[in-house]
N, C-alpha and C positions, 0 to 999 in steps of 0.2 A: 552387500547389505542383505541381511536375512529378512524374509517376509514378516510384516507386523500384522498378524491376524487380529481381527476385531473380536471383542467379547469382554464381558465384565469380570471374568475370572479365567483361570487356566483351562478349565473344562470347556467353557464356551469358545475359547480360542482354538482348542484342539478340534472341537466340532466343526468350526469354520474351515480349518485346514483339511479335515477329513472330507467335508462336503466338496471342497474344491478339487481334491484328488479324485473323488468319485465321479465328478462331472467336470472334466477339464474344459477350458474355453474352446479348444479346437473342436471338441465334440459338439458344443452348443452352437458354434458358428456353422458347422456342417448341417446340423438340424435346421437352423434358420435358412440356410441356402436351399435345402431341399423343400422346405415349406413354401418359400417364396416362388420357387420354380413351379411347383405343382399348382399353386394358386394363381400363377401368371400375374403377380402383383405389379402394379404400375404406379410410379410416383409422378408428381406434378411440380414443375418449377414454380417457385413463388419468390421472385426477386433474388435474394441472396441465400435461399435455402430450398429444400425440396420437401413437399408435403406428401404424406403417405397414409392412405386409408387401408386399415388391416382388420382382420378378424381376431377373435380371441386367442387363437393359437399363435399367430404371428406377433400379437401384442406381448404375450408371455416370452416368446423367444427373442424379440427385439430388446426387451428389458434385460433378459439374462445375458445376452451377448453385448449389451451396452452400445447399441446403435441408436442415435437420436434421443429425443425427449418427447414424452406424451404431451398432447395438446388437449386441453379441456374443451369440450363442445357439448351442445344440448342433444346431440344425436345419441340414441340409445343402442342402435344396431351397428354403429361404426365407431372405430377407434382411430384417432389420427396421431401420427408421429411426425415430428419435424426433424429432418436430417440436415446436417451441414453439408457443404459441397464435397468435402473430403469423404465423409461417410457414404453419401449417395453414390459418388463416382466409384468408390471401392466396391460397393455392392453391384453396381452396374457393369463396370469395366473389368475389375479383377476377379470377382466371384461369379459374374454373369448370371445373377439371379434376380435382377430388378430392371424393369424398363422405366424410362423416364421420358415423359412427354412435356413439351412446352404448350403454351396456349397459342392457337392460331398458327402462325408460321414459325413455331419454335423448333428446336433441334430435332432432327430426324434420325441421327445416328451418333455413335460415340465421338466422332471427330467434331461434329457440329456442337455436341454437348460440351466437349472440351473447350472449344472456342467461346461458347457462351459463358462458361464458368470463369475462364481466363479474363474475359471482358469485364466481368463483375468484380473479380478479385485478382489483381495483377500478380500477386504472389502465389496463386493457386498451384502452378506446376511444382514449385519447391515444397509447398506445404503438403501437397498430395503425395509426393515422393516420400517425404518424411513419415506421413501417416501410414501409407501402405507398407513401408519398411518395418514399422513397429508392429502393425497388425499381423503381418506375415510371420512375425516371431511370436505370435499369440499374446502380445500385450494388449490390455484394454486401454484404449486411448480416449481421453476426455479433454475438454477445453481447460486450459490452465490460466485463463485470464485473471481469476481471482488471486493467483499467486504471482502475477507479473511475468508469466512465461506463456509459451504457445500451447503446450500440452502438458498434462500430467498422465502418468501411465501406472497401471496396476497389473499385478500378476493374475488377478481374477476379478470377480465382481466387487465394486466398491463397498457393498454391504458386508463383504467377508474379509477384506484386507485393505490396509491403508496404502495409498500410492507411495512409491519409492523414489520416483524421479520427477523433477520438473524439467521440461524439454524446451530448448530454444532451437529454432531453425535458422541457420545462417547460409548465405550463398554469396559468392563473389559475382560481381556483374552490375546490372543496371538497377537492381532493387535496393534503393537507398534505405528503406525501412528494415531491410534484412542485414545488409552488409555494414550498416553503421553501428550495430550493436556490439558490445564487448570490445570496443576498440581502445578504451582507456581503462586504467586500473580501477577507477571509481565505479565504473559500470559493472565490472566483474565482482568487486567487493559487495556492492549493493545487492546484486542478484543472488550471489551465493549466500549472503546473510539472510535474505528474505526466504529463500527456499529452505535454508538450514533451520530457520526458526520454526518451520512446520515439519521438521524431521525428513527432509527430502534432499537428494543429491541433484546437482545441476548436470543434466546431460545435454551436450551440444551436438547437434547433427549438422555437419557441414555438407551441403548438397553441391556436388561438383557437376556442372552441366557441360555436355559435349553436343555441339550442334544447336539447331534452333528448337523452339518449342511449339511449332505449328501443328503438331499432331501428338496424340498420346503415345504414339510409337517411340517418341523421343525418350520416354521414361526408361527404356532399355539401355540407353546410353548414359543415364545419370548414375552417379555413384554416391554413396553415403559414407562419410567418415564420422565415427562416434568418438566423443571425448567427454569424460566426466571431470568436473571441477569441484573441488571441496576446499573449505577453509583450512589453512595450515595452523596447527596448534603447537606452539613451542613445547608445551608440557608433555605432549605425546611423542615428541621426537628428540628430546634431549638425551644426553648420555647419562647412564646411571652412575652416580658418584659412589 
């Protein structure tokens, strides 16, 4: 699928594409990483998300790199961002540019943070593997709940390009809410029809787990299988008479 750049006319779309080529997502994420490291930024656990207080520079870079969502406050000198568990752990564990503290006797290291997030979200190990797999390929990953999927992914910032794929995360094993999906034809048909109606292709990520998930080190033993599913059109596949 070719990128669908945003814009009211051909010139605006070309400008959006040129802007993305001039400032690739890998460069933006590197600048964000450097800025967070230099400022020694620290996030705070808040139930099922992570709250982050940042300055003007980090505010701009977090928005450009599409990590988290801004939170409105009455404070004028601080800007707050709310990160999902996957986003926060990626910055903390994979990029090593963010510290995360709990309140009181909260997590003190990556392994304790892993256990905390897993206790709050049972499917976190599989979702994190899927999230990090896509982010490492320089996809922008956002929540796909409004489209009935786990994630939607973009080639660049959503202000410049439409998302191309709706992503479902599947895994064999004990997670009934993961391995029970797309088991029957009606589920496949409904999901592909929904994402197709908003010009997206369904991307299924099958997470294959080896060993236990008691430590983030287990991620090295997880593998990801990618599979795209599209609706079959007889008109596009029939023989020419």
